[in-house]
N, C-alpha and C positions, 0 to 999 in steps of 0.2 A: 682507444689507442693506448699503447703502453707509455708510461711516463719516463721510464728509464731510457736514456739515449741509446744504450746498446741494444735494448729490446726493440726500440723503434727502428734501428738500423737493420736488425734481422727481418723485421716485418717488411720494410721497404725493399731489402734485397730479395726476399722471397717473391714479392710482386714483380720486381724487375726481371728476375729469372723466369717467372711464369710468362711474362710478356714476350720473352725471346725463346720460348718453348723449351727451356731447360727445366723440365718439370721435376726431375729427381732432386736437383739442387734447390728448387723452390720448397719442396717438401722438407728437406733437411733444415732449411732456414726456419720454416714455420715450427718444426719440431723443437729446435733450439729455444725459440721464443716460448712455446707452450710448456716446456720443461720448467721455465721460470714463472710463467704467467698462464696457468691452465684455464683461466676464466676469460680468455681473449676470444670472443666468439667470431670476430672477423678472421682471425688466423685459422681457426678450425674450418671456417667456410672456404677460405682460399686454399687451404690444404686439401679440402674435399675436391675442389675443382682441379687441382694439380693431379691428385690421385686418379680422378676420372680420365684425364688426358693420358695418363700412363696405362690405362686399361684396368686399374685396380678398383673395380666398381663396388665390390663389397666394402672395401676399406673406405671408399669415398662416402658411401651411405653412412657408415659409422662416424665419419668425421663430421658430416652434416648434422647427424643426430646429436653429437656433442655440442655443436654450435647452437642447436635448437633447445637443448637443455638450459643453456645460458640465456638465450634470447628467443623465446617461443614464437614471437611475432615477426621473425625475420623472413621476409619474402624471398630474399636471395638464397637463404639456406633451404627453405622449402622447395624452391625451384631446382636448386642443385641436387637435392635428394631425389626429386622426381625424375630428373634426366638420368641419374645413375640407376634408379629402379627400372626405368624404361629400358635401359641398355641391358639389364639383367632379365628382361622379359616379364617383369612384374608390373604389367600395365595397369591393373586395377589399383595397386598401391600407388603407382606413379600419378594416376588421376587424382587420388586423394591428396597427394602432396602438391600437385599443380593447383588444385582447387583452394588449398590452404594459402598458397603463394598469392593467388588472385584475390583472396580476401583482404590481403594487406597491400596489394599493388594491382588494382583492378584494371588499369589501363596499359598494362605491359603486354605488348603484342607478341613478344617472344614466348611468354608463358602460355598465352592463348593458343599459339601455334603448336607448342609442344604437347599441350593437353589434347588438341585435335589429333595430332599424330598418334598419341596413345589410344584414343578412342578408335581410330582407323585400324590400328593393329588388333583390336578386339572385334573388328567387323561391325562396330557400332557407328555406322556411317552418318546417320542423321545427327547424332551428337557431335561427331567429328566436324561436320559441315557447320554446325552452330558455333563451334569454337573457332574454326577458320574464318567465319564471318566476323567474329569479334576481333581476331587478329588483323583482318583487313580494315575494319572500322578504325582501329588505332594506328595502322600503318598501311595505307592504301597502295603503296608501291612495293609491297612485299610479294614479289613474284612467286616465291616458294609457297606462300599461303594460297595464292590463286591456283597454282599448279596442284597442290595437295587437295584443295577443294574440288578441282576438276576430277581428280582420280576418285574421290569419294562419291561424287555425283554419278560418274560412270559406273561405279560399283552398284549403284541403285538403278542403273539403266536409264538414267536421266541424261541421255546422250546430247541432246540439244543444249541443255544447261552446261554440261561439261565442255562442249565445244566453245561456248561463249566465254567460259572461265579460262580456257586455254588461250583464246585470242587475247584476253586481257593480260595473261601471263606474258605472251609474246610481244604485246605492245610495250610492256615494261622492260623486258629483256629479250631482244630480238634473237640473240645468239644462244638461247637456251635449247640446246639440241634435243634434250629428252622431252621437252614440251612439244616441239615439232613432231617428235616420234609418237607421243601419246595422242596428239591431234590426229595423226594419220590413223591410229588404231580406232579412235572415235568415229572418224569419217568412214572407215571400213564398216563399223557397226551400223552406220546410217546408209550403207550401200552407195556411198559417194566415192567410188573407187578411183576415179581419175584425180580427184582432189586429194584423196588419201596418198596416192603415189607421189603427187607433187609435194605433199607435206613430208613424206619420208625422204624425198630428195633434198628438201631444205635441211632436214636433220643431218643428212650425210654431208651436206656442204659445210656444216660447222664441225662435224666429227665423222671422218670417213671410215674409221675403224670401229663402227658402231653396229654390231651384229643385230641388235633389235630392229634397227631401221631396215637393214637388208631383209630380215625375216618378215617384217611388216609388209614390205613391197612384194615379197614372194607370195604372201597370203592374199594380198589384193589382186595380184595377177592370176592366182589360182582360182579365186572366186569369179574372175572374168573368163576363166577357162583358157587363159593364155599360157599354154604349157611351157613354151620356150622361155618366156620372160620369168615365169615362176621358178623354173629350174635354175636359171642363170642367177637370180637373186638369192634363192635358197642356198645355192652352192657357196656364194660369198659369205652368208651367215655361218654356214657349217665350217668353212675354212677358219673363220675367226674364233668360233666356239663349237668344235665338233661334237663334243659329248652332249651338250645341252640341246642344240637345235635339230640335230638328226632325230633325237628321241622325241622332241616336241612335235616334229612334223609327222611322225608315225601315227599320232593319235589326234592331231588337230583337224577338226572338221572342215576348216577352211580349204584343206587340200583334197577333200573327198572327190571333187569333180575331176581331179587329174591323177588320182591315186593309182589307177590302172595303167597309166602311161608308162611306157618302157623306160623313158629317161628318168622319171620319178623313182621307179623301182630300183634302177641302177644306182642312183644317188643315195638311196636309203641303204644299199648293201655295201657301198664303198667304205673302206677303212684306211 
């Protein structure tokens, strides 16, 4: 920490502004400090996080690298660099940064989670699951890790395991609408359509303007060859997001059984 009281004040003000989401002001305070004390690795790191929040991800990476030049074993700076790299789509580099961070802080659930997410973005689901498992080991009530684990398991077609992971997600956070939604998708894959529809309804109970759930219900009804209910729910999804769900339904095999129905064809043609 800076010894000069004025520099200490700039650092404290930068952190205070960051905490109230005034990120430009935070960067300005850190810059003032760093003009006078360029070897202050904490200020470089905090500046990196503020730049990240501003969407200046390249600049954030540079700021974290400055911090790491001064303190190469800083888990915080390696982690920050990793999340900025991931935001830039540089997932391989992000994994390297997260792995470095874990070398110095091996029980940090957040870093394990972020590394798992980077692996998942590269479709490396087995490695993603291993990272999510570590995140859960150190923070068992991390519902996001349980959810992300379920998505990775489903991507490997391990639907029963995904279903169990989603139930744990919902035991931790009952109101997680997107977990209810994904649970419905997994149940659809397991041909448990009645339970899937109930799960989509739970999702809609927490977030009614949720086109994914309406579309999921439509898919389940279509697989049951219930044309009327499939069209009704698909229409709701299309109202909420017309460009996406009309295009999806045109090629989604879930709707093959009702594709020739007049009502389905009319819905596909509406603009």
